[in-house]
Each structure stands twice: as structure tokens, then as C-alpha cells.
C-alpha atoms as a printed R data frame, in Angstrom:
    type eleno elety resid chain resno       x       y       z
1   ATOM     1    CA   MET     A     1  19.921  -4.596  26.277
2   ATOM     2    CA   PHE     A     2  17.825  -5.263  29.361
3   ATOM     3    CA   SER     A     3  19.561  -5.510  32.691
4   ATOM     4    CA   CYS     A     4  19.597  -8.934  34.295
5   ATOM     5    CA   HIS     A     5  17.088  -8.165  36.987
6   ATOM     6    CA   VAL     A     6  14.478  -6.568  34.683
7   ATOM     7    CA   TRP     A     7  12.340  -9.698  34.563
8   ATOM     8    CA   PHE     A     8  11.863  -9.562  38.353
9   ATOM     9    CA   LEU     A     9  10.190  -6.187  37.909
10  ATOM    10    CA   LEU     A    10   7.374  -7.628  35.757
11  ATOM    11    CA   SER     A    11   5.590  -9.252  38.694
12  ATOM    12    CA   GLY     A    12   5.541  -5.904  40.539
13  ATOM    13    CA   LEU     A    13   3.716  -4.278  37.616
14  ATOM    14    CA   ILE     A    14   1.025  -6.825  37.072
15  ATOM    15    CA   GLY     A    15  -1.607  -4.921  39.085
16  ATOM    16    CA   CYS     A    16  -0.895  -1.528  37.512
17  ATOM    17    CA   THR     A    17  -3.710  -1.505  35.011
18  ATOM    18    CA   GLY     A    18  -4.727   2.140  35.523
19  ATOM    19    CA   ASN     A    19  -7.746   3.650  33.800
20  ATOM    20    CA   SER     A    20  -9.338   1.714  30.885
21  ATOM    21    CA   THR     A    21  -9.252   3.175  27.389
22  ATOM    22    CA   ALA     A    22 -10.536   2.062  23.999
23  ATOM    23    CA   ALA     A    23  -7.809   0.446  21.803
24  ATOM    24    CA   ILE     A    24  -6.894   2.358  18.618
25  ATOM    25    CA   TRP     A    25  -6.413   0.324  15.453
26  ATOM    26    CA   PHE     A    26  -3.651   2.264  13.631
27  ATOM    27    CA   SER     A    27  -2.557   1.848  10.042
28  ATOM    28    CA   VAL     A    28   0.739   3.749   9.456
29  ATOM    29    CA   PRO     A    29   3.281   3.774   6.575
30  ATOM    30    CA   GLU     A    30   6.699   2.364   7.271
31  ATOM    31    CA   ASN     A    31   9.537   4.751   8.158
32  ATOM    32    CA   HIS     A    32   7.036   7.090   9.823
33  ATOM    33    CA   HIS     A    33   6.292   7.293  13.511
34  ATOM    34    CA   VAL     A    34   3.290   7.007  15.834
35  ATOM    35    CA   CYS     A    35   2.604   7.715  19.516
36  ATOM    36    CA   LEU     A    36   0.444   5.271  21.431
37  ATOM    37    CA   PRO     A    37  -1.533   6.370  24.443
38  ATOM    38    CA   CYS     A    38  -1.009   4.390  27.639
39  ATOM    39    CA   GLY     A    39  -4.283   5.247  29.303
40  ATOM    40    CA   SER     A    40  -2.784   4.670  32.769
41  ATOM    41    CA   SER     A    41  -2.683   8.271  33.911
42  ATOM    42    CA   GLY     A    42  -1.717   8.693  37.520
43  ATOM    43    CA   SER     A    43   0.614   5.771  37.577
44  ATOM    44    CA   SER     A    44   4.348   6.385  37.497
45  ATOM    45    CA   ASP     A    45   4.987   2.660  36.895
46  ATOM    46    CA   VAL     A    46   4.778   1.723  33.224
47  ATOM    47    CA   ILE     A    47   5.538  -1.361  31.215
48  ATOM    48    CA   TRP     A    48   5.047  -1.546  27.432
49  ATOM    49    CA   THR     A    49   4.842  -4.916  25.623
50  ATOM    50    CA   ARG     A    50   4.175  -6.030  22.109
51  ATOM    51    CA   GLN     A    51   2.274  -9.197  21.209
52  ATOM    52    CA   ASP     A    52   2.252 -10.099  24.947
53  ATOM    53    CA   GLN     A    53   5.787 -11.346  24.649
54  ATOM    54    CA   GLU     A    54   8.266  -8.601  23.654
55  ATOM    55    CA   VAL     A    55   9.028  -6.139  26.456
56  ATOM    56    CA   LEU     A    56   9.864  -2.684  24.958
57  ATOM    57    CA   VAL     A    57  10.038  -0.168  27.834
58  ATOM    58    CA   ILE     A    58   9.787  -0.355  31.606
59  ATOM    59    CA   ARG     A    59   9.662   2.539  34.096
60  ATOM    60    CA   ARG     A    60   9.365   1.875  37.814
61  ATOM    61    CA   GLY     A    61  10.102   4.700  40.118
62  ATOM    62    CA   GLY     A    62  13.596   5.910  39.214
63  ATOM    63    CA   TYR     A    63  14.406   2.786  37.299
64  ATOM    64    CA   LYS     A    64  14.077   2.757  33.503
65  ATOM    65    CA   THR     A    65  15.009   0.314  30.799
66  ATOM    66    CA   ASN     A    66  14.473   0.517  27.053
67  ATOM    67    CA   LYS     A    67  14.985  -2.182  24.419
68  ATOM    68    CA   ASP     A    68  16.061   0.334  21.719
69  ATOM    69    CA   CYS     A    69  16.307   3.983  22.836
70  ATOM    70    CA   ARG     A    70  16.589   5.096  19.169
71  ATOM    71    CA   ARG     A    71  13.180   3.709  18.301
72  ATOM    72    CA   TYR     A    72  11.147   3.620  21.519
73  ATOM    73    CA   ARG     A    73  10.588   6.932  23.381
74  ATOM    74    CA   LEU     A    74   8.675   6.889  26.609
75  ATOM    75    CA   MET     A    75   6.815  10.132  27.344
76  ATOM    76    CA   VAL     A    76   6.325  11.613  30.759
77  ATOM    77    CA   ASN     A    77   2.629  10.693  30.763
78  ATOM    78    CA   GLY     A    78   3.443   7.044  29.958
79  ATOM    79    CA   ASP     A    79   2.723   7.198  26.216
80  ATOM    80    CA   LEU     A    80   5.036   5.317  23.829
81  ATOM    81    CA   CYS     A    81   6.313   6.842  20.602
82  ATOM    82    CA   VAL     A    82   7.563   4.274  18.054
83  ATOM    83    CA   GLN     A    83  10.107   5.830  15.535
84  ATOM    84    CA   HIS     A    84  11.119   4.646  12.067
85  ATOM    85    CA   LEU     A    85   8.402   2.050  11.761
86  ATOM    86    CA   LYS     A    86   9.287  -1.350  10.226
87  ATOM    87    CA   GLU     A    87   7.079  -4.289   9.127
88  ATOM    88    CA   SER     A    88   8.249  -6.156  12.220
89  ATOM    89    CA   ASP     A    89   6.474  -3.469  14.367
90  ATOM    90    CA   HIS     A    90   3.077  -4.889  13.346
91  ATOM    91    CA   GLY     A    91   1.034  -6.267  16.254
92  ATOM    92    CA   ARG     A    92  -0.815  -5.435  19.445
93  ATOM    93    CA   TYR     A    93   0.622  -3.161  22.051
94  ATOM    94    CA   ARG     A    94  -0.238  -3.159  25.719
95  ATOM    95    CA   CYS     A    95   0.512  -0.671  28.454
96  ATOM    96    CA   ASN     A    96   0.458  -2.203  31.958
97  ATOM    97    CA   GLN     A    97  -1.189  -5.291  30.447
98  ATOM    98    CA   GLN     A    98  -4.045  -3.272  28.932
99  ATOM    99    CA   LEU     A    99  -4.508  -3.471  25.174
100 ATOM   100    CA   VAL     A   100  -4.285   0.113  23.888
101 ATOM   101    CA   ALA     A   101  -3.343  -0.154  20.220
102 ATOM   102    CA   GLU     A   102  -3.050  -2.549  17.265
103 ATOM   103    CA   LEU     A   103  -0.553  -1.430  14.663
104 ATOM   104    CA   GLN     A   104  -0.540  -2.214  10.952
105 ATOM   105    CA   VAL     A   105   2.551  -1.119   9.135
106 ATOM   106    CA   LEU     A   106   1.911  -0.199   5.498
107 ATOM   107    CA   THR     A   107   4.482  -0.619   2.714
108 ATOM   108    CA   GLY     A   108   4.783   0.912  -0.774
109 ATOM   109    CA   ARG     A   109   2.137   3.430  -2.004
110 ATOM   110    CA   ASP     A   110  -0.894   1.137  -2.405
111 ATOM   111    CA   TYR     A   111  -2.614   0.613   0.936
112 ATOM   112    CA   THR     A   112  -5.463  -1.786   1.652
113 ATOM   113    CA   VAL     A   113  -6.968  -0.884   5.088
114 ATOM   114    CA   SER     A   114 -10.138  -2.163   6.812
115 ATOM   115    CA   ALA     A   115 -12.938   0.285   7.518
116 ATOM   116    CA   GLY     A   116 -13.018   1.589  11.091
117 ATOM   117    CA   ARG     A   117  -9.207   1.850  11.484
118 ATOM   118    CA   THR     A   118  -7.213   5.060  11.977
119 ATOM   119    CA   LEU     A   119  -5.044   5.856   8.975
120 ATOM   120    CA   LEU     A   120  -2.005   8.111   9.053
121 ATOM   121    CA   LEU     A   121  -0.637   9.629   5.852
122 ATOM   122    CA   PRO     A   122   2.576  11.720   6.151
123 ATOM   123    CA   CYS     A   123   3.437  14.319   3.465
124 ATOM   124    CA   SER     A   124   6.600  12.646   2.170
125 ATOM   125    CA   GLY     A   125   8.861  14.489  -0.299
126 ATOM   126    CA   SER     A   126   7.719  17.977   0.657
127 ATOM   127    CA   SER     A   127   9.678  20.206   3.038
128 ATOM   128    CA   LYS     A   128   7.092  23.022   3.022
129 ATOM   129    CA   PRO     A   129   5.636  23.933   6.403
130 ATOM   130    CA   LYS     A   130   2.211  24.339   4.761
131 ATOM   131    CA   GLN     A   131   0.547  21.165   3.639
132 ATOM   132    CA   ARG     A   132  -2.357  21.069   1.286
133 ATOM   133    CA   TRP     A   133  -4.113  17.701   1.064
134 ATOM   134    CA   PHE     A   134  -6.384  16.452  -1.749
135 ATOM   135    CA   GLN     A   135  -8.241  13.249  -2.396
136 ATOM   136    CA   GLN     A   136  -9.355  11.973  -5.823
137 ATOM   137    CA   ARG     A   137 -11.887   9.162  -5.974
138 ATOM   138    CA   GLU     A   138 -12.060   6.979  -8.967
139 ATOM   139    CA   GLY     A   139 -13.911   8.729 -11.820
140 ATOM   140    CA   GLU     A   140 -14.284  11.943  -9.831
141 ATOM   141    CA   ARG     A   141 -12.494  15.312  -9.591
142 ATOM   142    CA   ARG     A   142  -9.796  16.021  -7.138
143 ATOM   143    CA   GLU     A   143 -11.178  17.473  -3.815
144 ATOM   144    CA   ALA     A   144  -9.433  19.378  -1.080
145 ATOM   145    CA   VAL     A   145  -9.718  17.593   2.283
146 ATOM   146    CA   LEU     A   146  -7.328  19.331   4.734
147 ATOM   147    CA   THR     A   147  -4.971  22.227   4.994
148 ATOM   148    CA   LYS     A   148  -2.186  22.631   7.580
149 ATOM   149    CA   TYR     A   149  -0.915  26.263   7.633
150 ATOM   150    CA   ARG     A   150   2.557  27.501   8.458
151 ATOM   151    CA   ASN     A   151   1.534  28.631  11.955
152 ATOM   152    CA   GLY     A   152   0.284  25.159  12.791
153 ATOM   153    CA   THR     A   153  -3.448  25.880  12.267
154 ATOM   154    CA   VAL     A   154  -5.280  22.928  10.781
155 ATOM   155    CA   LYS     A   155  -8.405  23.280   8.592
156 ATOM   156    CA   PRO     A   156 -10.261  20.067   7.733
157 ATOM   157    CA   GLU     A   157 -12.326  20.738   4.707
158 ATOM   158    CA   ARG     A   158 -14.580  17.608   4.848
159 ATOM   159    CA   GLY     A   159 -14.760  14.294   6.719
160 ATOM   160    CA   GLY     A   160 -17.308  15.232   9.364
161 ATOM   161    CA   GLY     A   161 -14.664  15.685  12.088
162 ATOM   162    CA   ARG     A   162 -12.803  12.465  11.290
163 ATOM   163    CA   LEU     A   163  -9.876  14.328   9.647
164 ATOM   164    CA   SER     A   164  -7.066  15.942  11.623
165 ATOM   165    CA   PHE     A   165  -3.348  16.542  11.663
166 ATOM   166    CA   THR     A   166  -1.806  14.216  14.241
167 ATOM   167    CA   ASN     A   167   1.518  12.371  14.582
168 ATOM   168    CA   ASP     A   168   2.885  14.751  11.852
169 ATOM   169    CA   ALA     A   169   0.453  13.269   9.330
170 ATOM   170    CA   LEU     A   170  -3.026  13.549   7.887
171 ATOM   171    CA   GLN     A   171  -5.021  11.353  10.289
172 ATOM   172    CA   ILE     A   172  -8.327   9.742   9.133
173 ATOM   173    CA   GLN     A   173 -10.283   8.244  12.039
174 ATOM   174    CA   ASP     A   174 -12.979   5.601  11.623
175 ATOM   175    CA   LEU     A   175 -11.980   4.951   7.972
176 ATOM   176    CA   GLN     A   176 -15.053   4.714   5.648
177 ATOM   177    CA   PRO     A   177 -15.535   3.442   2.060
178 ATOM   178    CA   GLU     A   178 -15.751   7.052   0.788
179 ATOM   179    CA   ASP     A   179 -12.200   7.594   2.024
180 ATOM   180    CA   ALA     A   180 -10.868   5.369  -0.733
181 ATOM   181    CA   GLY     A   181  -8.850   6.956  -3.564
182 ATOM   182    CA   GLU     A   182  -5.591   8.718  -4.267
183 ATOM   183    CA   TYR     A   183  -4.157  11.219  -1.766
184 ATOM   184    CA   VAL     A   184  -1.973  14.062  -2.888
185 ATOM   185    CA   CYS     A   185  -0.027  16.451  -0.594
186 ATOM   186    CA   ASN     A   186   1.570  19.613  -2.044
187 ATOM   187    CA   GLY     A   187   1.217  18.186  -5.510
188 ATOM   188    CA   LEU     A   188   2.868  14.853  -4.687
189 ATOM   189    CA   LEU     A   189   1.094  11.468  -4.721
190 ATOM   190    CA   GLN     A   190   1.304   9.986  -1.281
191 ATOM   191    CA   ALA     A   191  -0.966   6.927  -1.371
192 ATOM   192    CA   ARG     A   192  -3.643   4.939  -3.179
193 ATOM   193    CA   VAL     A   193  -6.042   3.772  -0.531
194 ATOM   194    CA   THR     A   194  -8.430   0.866  -0.779
195 ATOM   195    CA   VAL     A   195 -10.947   0.524   2.035
196 ATOM   196    CA   LEU     A   196 -12.208  -2.993   2.908
197 ATOM   197    CA   ALA     A   197 -15.606  -3.628   4.474
198 ATOM   198    CA   ALA     A   198 -15.614  -3.642   8.276
199 ATOM   199    CA   HIS     A   199 -15.549  -6.983   9.957
200 ATOM   200    CA   ALA     A   200 -17.420  -7.971  13.095
201 ATOM   201    CA   GLU     A   201 -14.133  -8.437  14.839
202 ATOM   202    CA   THR     A   202 -11.039  -6.541  13.903
203 ATOM   203    CA   SER     A   203  -8.062  -8.738  13.243
204 ATOM   204    CA   SER     A   204  -4.339  -8.125  13.670
205 ATOM   205    CA   GLN     A   205  -3.801  -9.276  10.113
206 ATOM   206    CA   PRO     A   206  -5.277  -7.294   7.168
207 ATOM   207    CA   PRO     A   207  -8.546  -9.116   6.216
208 ATOM   208    CA   SER     A   208  -9.428 -10.148   2.664
209 ATOM   209    CA   THR     A   209 -12.522  -9.195   0.729
210 ATOM   210    CA   SER     A   210 -13.774 -12.789   0.778
211 ATOM   211    CA   THR     A   211 -12.859 -15.930   2.627
212 ATOM   212    CA   PRO     A   212 -12.676 -19.061   0.403
213 ATOM   213    CA   PRO     A   213 -14.009 -22.259   1.933
214 ATOM   214    CA   SER     A   214 -11.298 -24.290   3.599
215 ATOM   215    CA   PRO     A   215 -11.002 -28.039   2.727
216 ATOM   216    CA   ALA     A   216 -11.394 -30.441   5.629
217 ATOM   217    CA   VAL     A   217  -8.215 -31.591   7.193
218 ATOM   218    CA   VAL     A   218  -7.965 -35.252   8.169
219 ATOM   219    CA   THR     A   219  -5.303 -36.387  10.521
220 ATOM   220    CA   ALA     A   220  -4.374 -40.065  10.182
221 ATOM   221    CA   ALA     A   221  -2.237 -42.299  12.353
222 ATOM   222    CA   ALA     A   222   1.096 -43.381  10.925
223 ATOM   223    CA   PRO     A   223   0.698 -46.443   8.613
224 ATOM   224    CA   THR     A   224   1.983 -49.763   9.793
225 ATOM   225    CA   ARG     A   225   2.553 -51.161   6.272
226 ATOM   226    CA   GLU     A   226   5.524 -50.100   4.273
227 ATOM   227    CA   ASP     A   227   3.291 -49.496   1.166
228 ATOM   228    CA   THR     A   228   0.105 -47.644   1.709
229 ATOM   229    CA   GLU     A   229  -2.273 -47.613  -1.262
230 ATOM   230    CA   LEU     A   230  -4.256 -44.587  -2.236
231 ATOM   231    CA   GLN     A   231  -7.587 -44.580  -0.436
232 ATOM   232    CA   PRO     A   232 -10.459 -42.140  -0.973
233 ATOM   233    CA   TRP     A   233 -11.750 -40.207   2.011
234 ATOM   234    CA   THR     A   234 -14.829 -37.965   1.842
235 ATOM   235    CA   ALA     A   235 -14.588 -34.647   3.527
236 ATOM   236    CA   SER     A   236 -18.256 -34.692   4.571
237 ATOM   237    CA   SER     A   237 -18.088 -37.812   6.766
238 ATOM   238    CA   ALA     A   238 -15.829 -40.672   7.824
239 ATOM   239    CA   PRO     A   239 -16.606 -44.152   6.422
240 ATOM   240    CA   THR     A   240 -18.459 -46.509   8.641
241 ATOM   241    CA   GLU     A   241 -17.823 -50.206   9.226
242 ATOM   242    CA   GLY     A   242 -18.715 -52.121   6.054
243 ATOM   243    CA   GLU     A   243 -18.922 -49.097   3.866
244 ATOM   244    CA   ASP     A   244 -17.321 -49.468   0.444
245 ATOM   245    CA   LEU     A   245 -14.504 -46.869   0.298
246 ATOM   246    CA   GLU     A   246 -14.299 -47.190  -3.474
247 ATOM   247    CA   THR     A   247 -17.870 -45.843  -3.952
248 ATOM   248    CA   PRO     A   248 -17.666 -42.444  -5.613
249 ATOM   249    CA   PRO     A   249 -19.232 -39.577  -3.709
250 ATOM   250    CA   LEU     A   250 -22.140 -37.422  -4.781
251 ATOM   251    CA   CYS     A   251 -21.711 -34.143  -6.625
252 ATOM   252    CA   GLY     A   252 -20.204 -31.350  -4.563
253 ATOM   253    CA   GLU     A   253 -18.204 -33.649  -2.208
254 ATOM   254    CA   THR     A   254 -14.451 -33.713  -2.182
255 ATOM   255    CA   ILE     A   255 -12.140 -36.709  -2.072
256 ATOM   256    CA   HIS     A   256  -8.617 -36.417  -0.587
257 ATOM   257    CA   TYR     A   257  -6.018 -38.964  -1.648
258 ATOM   258    CA   ALA     A   258  -2.809 -39.579   0.155
259 ATOM   259    CA   SER     A   259   0.126 -41.996  -0.173
260 ATOM   260    CA   LEU     A   260   2.730 -42.481   2.452
261 ATOM   261    CA   GLY     A   261   5.989 -44.331   1.736
262 ATOM   262    CA   ARG     A   262   6.667 -45.914  -1.603
263 ATOM   263    CA   GLN     A   263   3.837 -45.076  -4.047
264 ATOM   264    CA   ASN     A   264   1.674 -47.846  -5.427
265 ATOM   265    CA   TRP     A   265  -0.396 -46.196  -8.197
266 ATOM   266    CA   ARG     A   266  -3.494 -47.766  -9.549
267 ATOM   267    CA   GLU     A   267  -4.190 -47.592 -13.246
268 ATOM   268    CA   ARG     A   268  -6.572 -44.747 -14.001
269 ATOM   269    CA   PRO     A   269  -8.120 -43.769 -17.403
270 ATOM   270    CA   SER     A   270  -6.374 -40.947 -19.253
271 ATOM   271    CA   ARG     A   271  -3.715 -40.673 -16.627
272 ATOM   272    CA   SER     A   272  -0.200 -41.998 -16.579
273 ATOM   273    CA   PRO     A   273   1.687 -42.516 -13.355
274 ATOM   274    CA   PRO     A   274   4.493 -40.116 -12.440
275 ATOM   275    CA   GLU     A   275   8.071 -41.145 -12.595
276 ATOM   276    CA   GLN     A   276   8.812 -43.602  -9.842
277 ATOM   277    CA   SER     A   277  11.140 -42.599  -7.023
278 ATOM   278    CA   HIS     A   278  12.647 -44.651  -4.230
279 ATOM   279    CA   HIS     A   279  12.236 -41.696  -1.822
280 ATOM   280    CA   SER     A   280   9.467 -41.485   0.730
281 ATOM   281    CA   VAL     A   281   6.958 -39.002  -0.517
282 ATOM   282    CA   ILE     A   282   3.406 -37.760   0.198
283 ATOM   283    CA   TYR     A   283   0.985 -37.311  -2.732
284 ATOM   284    CA   SER     A   284  -2.400 -35.601  -2.403
285 ATOM   285    CA   SER     A   285  -5.127 -34.457  -4.774
286 ATOM   286    CA   VAL     A   286  -8.660 -33.165  -4.606
287 ATOM   287    CA   VAL     A   287 -11.156 -34.711  -7.088
288 ATOM   288    CA   SER     A   288 -14.667 -33.368  -7.876
289 ATOM   289    CA   ARG     A   289 -17.236 -35.971  -9.133
290 ATOM   290    CA   PRO     A   290 -20.477 -35.525 -11.132
291 ATOM   291    CA   ALA     A   291 -23.797 -36.219  -9.486
292 ATOM   292    CA   ALA     A   292 -24.346 -39.529 -11.270
293 ATOM   293    CA   ARG     A   293 -22.342 -42.467  -9.964
294 ATOM   294    CA   ALA     A   294 -19.622 -43.630 -12.258
295 ATOM   295    CA   GLU     A   295 -18.259 -47.147 -12.597
296 ATOM   296    CA   HIS     A   296 -14.635 -47.541 -11.467
297 ATOM   297    CA   LYS     A   297 -12.376 -50.125 -12.886
298 ATOM   298    CA   LEU     A   298 -10.189 -51.669 -10.153
């Protein structure tokens, strides 16, 4: 719990931005941990926030406060270590108002991660101090990628310097399409990784491979009549004065129908009206028309 006067400390920390640092876009499995760099070296005053709203840790001089001491550990240099990651930990983290990390929490064993992010893979289920990591791409033989020896020595065996052992896990920086595949540590399957193409702007939500076109959204004023009949509305343009609303659109356009209040269905070929209800409802449908104009019976 924060003390009652903690909010008064925020204004005093506004100007403590420290040295700038590039934000790290982490993807980490749940129940693991990750340490986030503050980048404000030389400043003893530190405030960590998530999503610009949730205050996690504050240190100002001899005063310290922590939202959850079991999960948030503030290091001497101002870095924040988040323990026992949960899905709710997803989001952007700021140290002294400076964006330093965006965290994606992965669940299960099948991970979908965007290219360019930093992926952590802990060796779960094995208590051996030595870790031997392999990757197997689809249709290819298993290949050794990294070895961590008992004395702590780490030997990356490929990856061009992007592979390391950090945060007690195999760390892959600047994830690339060739990093996709199954990852095995000490003979145990740890993850199946799918790498999405990099986007121009990294999002806090995992992106999809393709973005379907979104239908136009029309906001209408509340009807003044108790019964509002279905009226067609083309997504491409609004009707002008004197334009016949019942004229069917050309091929490729979309019509949105809506009924507010008690429904008043018109007879349509090969379609029977739904069961009538006395409750106020909203009906909507999207209709695609052929290129040729069709005659409509009113």
C-alpha cells in the first residue's frame, strides 16, 4: 500500500528524466522475471510507472515505497526487476517519465512474437547448472544455438551476436524470421516460436499477419419516431438531398441496415421475418450487391 502522501512526491520527480536510452521491447514467458534498465544513472530519485497510470516504485532520498515488494524489486542503480510475471504485467514501463521498455507476457508454449523484439526463453523443468540450447526449424535438423556451462561461461554458437544468456534465460535480441522454430533446453521442449514480419511502428499489442479492412461506422442521431424502418446507407458516401435511398449500390459497395425500436420488416424475396418481439432491439446486416442494378419490390 502506498502511504497517503506518496502522490505529493510525483510533482517533485517530474524533472528527473536523466540520460536518454532506447526502449527495449521485451517478450517474456509468464512466471519468469525480467529486469528493466532505468537509464537515469546519476539520479538517486526514481519513479517507475506502468501504462502512465500505475505507480509501481518510488525512491526519493531516504524515502521508498513499493506497490508489491514481492514482485517489484528496485535495484541500487534504479533498474526495476519484475518477478513472477503475469498477463496483467503487459504494457509500457517508464522510469522518471522516460519510456524504457514495453513488455509482452507470453503464455503457454506457442509464442507469436514480432520481429525486432527481444525474446527471453528460460530453461524450465531442468535443474542442471549447464544448459544446452537447440533450435529446430520446420523441415530442418536440430541445431545447437547456445551453451551455458556450470561455471557461468556462455558460448553462443550462432546468431551473429544476437544470442546471450541474460535474465536467467536464453535471450534473442532483434528477433528475425530465421529465429522461428522449436527451442529445446537439456532435452526438454521450451517453446514453439513464430516470428511475425516487423511493422513500421511497434505496438503494445501483438500485431496480426494481416489487417482486414474495417467497415465504415456511421453514427446517427436518436430517432424521433417510435418505429424506424430499415434504411440503406452506403459506406462510400452519404446520400444527398433528393437522392433515392432505395437505389441499390454498385458492386463492391456495402450497405448497412439498422432498426431502432420496434422492428418493421419489409417483405424480401426468399427471406422470412424473424420472430417478433416487443423488446427494443437493434438489427444490422451487411449486404453485397452485383454490378448490375436490380429491381426492388417495395
